[in-house]
C-alpha positions as CSV (number, residue, x, y, z in Angstrom):
1,M,-18.6,-1.8,-3.3
2,S,-20.3,-5.3,-4.1
3,G,-18.8,-6.6,-7.2
4,A,-15.7,-4.5,-7.0
5,R,-12.9,-6.8,-7.2
6,R,-10.9,-7.5,-3.7
7,L,-7.5,-6.8,-3.6
8,T,-4.2,-8.8,-2.5
9,I,-1.3,-6.2,-1.3
10,Y,2.0,-7.4,-0.3
11,E,4.9,-5.5,2.0
12,P,8.6,-6.5,2.5
13,F,9.0,-5.2,5.8
14,R,6.9,-2.7,8.4
15,S,9.0,0.7,8.1
16,I,7.9,4.5,8.7
17,F,8.8,5.2,5.4
18,Y,6.4,3.2,3.8
19,A,4.0,5.3,6.0
20,P,1.5,6.2,2.5
21,Q,0.7,3.1,1.9
22,F,-1.2,3.1,4.9
23,V,-1.9,6.2,4.9
24,A,-3.7,4.8,0.9
25,L,-5.1,1.6,3.5
26,Y,-6.7,3.6,5.9
27,G,-7.7,6.8,3.8
28,G,-10.3,5.0,2.2
29,H,-8.8,5.3,-1.0
30,F,-8.4,1.0,-2.0
31,A,-12.7,1.8,-1.2
32,G,-12.8,-1.4,0.8
33,R,-11.4,-3.7,-1.7
34,V,-7.8,-4.9,0.2
35,S,-9.0,-8.7,1.2
36,T,-5.4,-9.6,2.5
37,W,-2.5,-7.7,3.3
38,R,0.5,-9.7,3.8
39,C,4.5,-8.4,5.4
40,G,7.3,-9.7,6.3
41,P,9.2,-13.4,5.7
42,R,6.0,-13.8,3.9
43,A,5.9,-12.2,1.2
44,A,9.8,-11.9,1.2
45,A,10.8,-10.9,-2.5
46,P,10.6,-13.8,-4.5
47,R,7.2,-14.8,-3.0
48,R,6.1,-10.6,-3.9
49,T,7.2,-10.8,-7.4
50,G,5.9,-14.8,-7.7
51,A,2.7,-13.4,-6.1
52,L,2.8,-10.8,-8.7
53,I,3.4,-13.0,-11.9
54,D,0.8,-16.3,-10.8
55,G,-1.7,-14.0,-9.6
56,H,-1.9,-14.8,-6.4
57,A,-1.3,-10.6,-5.7
58,E,-2.4,-7.5,-7.7
59,I,-0.1,-5.4,-5.6
60,A,3.7,-5.5,-4.1
61,L,5.5,-2.5,-2.5
62,G,8.9,-2.8,-3.8
63,G,11.6,-1.0,-5.0
64,I,11.8,-0.9,-9.1
65,M,15.2,-2.8,-8.6
66,R,13.1,-5.8,-8.2
67,S,11.4,-5.2,-11.3
68,L,14.5,-5.2,-13.6
69,D,16.2,-8.0,-12.0
70,V,13.3,-10.3,-13.2
71,A,13.4,-8.6,-16.2
72,D,16.9,-9.2,-16.4
73,R,16.2,-12.9,-15.5
74,G,13.7,-13.7,-19.0
75,G,10.7,-12.4,-16.7
76,P,7.6,-10.2,-17.6
77,F,8.1,-6.6,-17.3
78,L,6.4,-5.8,-13.6
79,P,5.3,-1.9,-14.2
80,H,5.1,0.2,-11.4
81,F,2.1,2.9,-11.3
82,A,3.1,5.0,-7.7
83,Q,5.9,6.2,-5.6
84,V,6.4,5.5,-2.2
85,N,9.2,7.6,-1.4
86,Q,12.0,9.5,-2.7
87,R,14.3,9.2,-0.4
88,N,16.4,6.6,1.2
89,G,15.0,6.0,4.5
90,F,18.5,4.2,6.1
91,F,21.0,5.4,8.4
92,L,24.5,4.2,8.4
93,L,25.7,3.6,11.9
94,S,29.1,3.9,13.8
95,R,30.2,1.7,16.7
96,A,32.4,5.2,17.9
97,P,31.0,8.4,17.6
98,R,32.7,10.4,14.8
99,P,31.6,14.0,15.1
100,T,33.8,15.1,11.9
101,F,32.3,12.0,9.4
102,T,33.9,11.8,6.3
103,W,33.0,8.9,3.4
104,A,36.7,8.1,3.7
105,D,36.2,6.7,7.0
106,V,35.2,3.8,6.4
107,V,37.9,2.6,4.1
108,G,39.2,-0.6,5.7
109,T,36.2,-1.2,6.9
110,T,33.2,-3.5,8.0
111,I,29.4,-2.1,7.4
112,V,27.0,-4.5,8.0
113,S,24.0,-3.7,5.6
114,F,20.7,-4.6,5.1
115,A,20.0,-7.5,3.4
116,E,16.4,-8.4,2.5
117,A,16.5,-6.1,-0.6
118,P,18.8,-4.2,-3.3
119,T,18.1,-0.9,-3.5
120,P,19.9,0.0,0.0
121,W,23.1,-2.0,-1.3
122,Q,22.4,0.2,-5.2
123,C,22.3,3.5,-3.2
124,M,25.5,2.7,-0.8
125,L,27.3,2.2,-3.5
126,T,26.1,5.2,-5.1
127,V,27.2,7.3,-1.9
128,L,30.2,5.9,-2.1
129,R,31.4,6.8,-5.2
130,K,29.9,10.3,-5.0
131,H,32.1,11.2,-2.4
132,G,35.1,9.7,-4.5
133,V,35.5,5.8,-2.2
134,D,35.9,2.8,-4.6
135,P,33.3,0.6,-3.0
136,A,35.9,-2.4,-3.4
137,T,37.8,-0.9,-0.5
138,V,34.6,-1.2,2.0
139,R,33.9,-4.8,3.0
140,I,30.0,-4.1,2.7
141,E,28.0,-7.4,4.1
142,R,24.4,-8.3,3.1
143,T,24.5,-11.9,4.0
144,L,22.0,-11.5,7.2
145,P,18.3,-11.1,7.9
146,L,18.0,-8.1,9.7
147,A,17.2,-9.3,13.1
148,E,20.6,-11.3,12.6
149,A,22.6,-8.7,11.7
150,L,21.3,-6.5,14.6
151,A,22.6,-9.3,17.1
152,S,25.6,-9.1,15.4
153,F,26.7,-5.6,14.9
154,R,25.3,-5.4,18.6
155,D,27.7,-8.1,19.9
156,G,30.7,-6.3,18.4
157,H,30.8,-7.4,14.4
158,G,30.8,-4.8,12.1
159,D,32.4,-1.0,12.5
160,F,29.2,0.5,10.5
161,F,26.1,-0.5,10.8
162,E,23.2,0.3,8.1
163,T,19.7,0.3,8.5
164,G,16.3,1.6,9.5
165,Q,13.7,2.7,11.8
166,P,13.0,2.5,14.7
167,F,16.5,0.3,15.0
168,T,18.1,3.3,14.6
169,E,17.0,5.2,17.6
170,Q,16.8,2.0,19.5
171,L,21.1,1.5,19.3
172,I,21.8,5.4,19.6
173,A,19.6,5.1,22.9
174,E,21.4,2.1,24.4
175,G,24.2,3.6,23.2
176,A,25.2,1.1,20.9
177,A,25.5,3.1,17.6
178,H,26.1,6.1,17.1
179,L,25.0,8.5,14.3
180,A,27.0,8.7,11.1
181,A,25.0,9.7,8.0
182,S,21.5,9.7,6.8
183,M,21.2,8.1,4.1
184,G,18.6,9.9,2.4
185,T,20.1,13.1,2.5
186,R,23.6,11.8,1.0
187,R,22.4,11.5,-2.6
188,A,19.8,13.0,-4.8
189,R,15.8,12.6,-4.8
190,C,14.5,8.7,-7.0
191,H,12.6,10.5,-9.6
192,F,10.1,7.9,-10.6
193,R,8.2,7.9,-13.9
194,P,4.9,5.5,-13.8
195,T,4.3,3.5,-17.3
């Protein structure tokens, strides 16, 4: 592959529902072209989209809402070319067991939610509306980075916590939380059309 262009790829955070990117990378589908892989705070959303715009990266993993946000702010169109997943990979955890959970249970409560990306929040709003719950009747907090949100929930803040793996299983195993709902099964698949 001498002469082939080397690629810099940014990802927002590590998650099991982003496994297809690693299958592509380690399965040889990039044919040895990946020179840099950046993850986490150094690859935060503004940096990821900025890196695409200014040419420091060729590929960035992220939801379509990032591209829409850039376009809404007068920025360039960032094309999406592959779908990594079709469902929301987050879970809604409750502090107390709720074997007969319904979405009406969240009215008047506080949900500590994922702050690093807008897609889980938008999916939550869609699920609430689909189940007849006005989002204005629920306090959804999206201000803390994941590590701080996790610590805050463990310390007793909030009634519900929206998070992904491996934190879902860890909290349940510790007895610090109980599964209320799998967000991916609560809404229809997200369909993608390559540009």
